[in-house]
C-alpha positions in Angstrom: 151.3 104.3 110.2 147.8 103.3 109.1 146.1 104.9 111.9 147.6 108.4 111.0 146.5 108.1 107.4 143.0 107.1 108.5 143.1 110.0 111.1 144.0 112.5 108.3 141.5 111.0 105.9 138.7 111.3 108.6 139.7 114.8 109.5 139.6 116.0 105.8 136.0 114.2 105.4 134.7 115.9 108.6 135.9 119.3 107.2 134.1 118.5 103.9 130.8 117.5 105.7 130.9 120.7 107.7 131.3 122.8 104.7 128.3 121.0 103.0 126.2 121.5 106.0 127.1 125.3 106.0 126.2 125.5 102.4 123.1 123.8 102.6 122.0 125.9 105.6 122.5 129.0 103.5 120.4 127.4 100.8 117.5 126.6 103.2 117.7 130.2 104.6 117.5 131.7 101.1 114.9 129.2 99.9 117.1 127.7 97.1 117.2 124.2 98.4 114.4 123.1 96.0 110.6 123.1 95.6 109.9 119.4 96.5 108.1 118.2 99.6 111.3 117.3 101.7 112.7 120.8 100.7 109.5 122.5 102.0 109.7 120.3 105.1 113.5 121.5 105.7 112.4 125.2 105.3 109.6 124.8 107.7 111.6 122.9 110.5 114.5 125.3 110.0 112.5 128.4 110.2 110.2 127.4 113.0 112.6 125.3 115.3 116.2 125.6 114.4 116.5 129.5 113.6 114.7 130.6 116.7 117.1 128.5 118.9 120.1 130.1 117.2 118.9 133.8 118.3 
């Protein structure tokens, strides 16, 4: 019984994480992820490495 509850929780958690990552990717693409140094690095890395691999 405990494993099925844990499995359901983990499945729900994974879905929430996937939704967060999709939303964050859209923010990076549109430049809405912030103006800080880490946000700039994210955009640079996404635009120069991740995006070309997806095409």
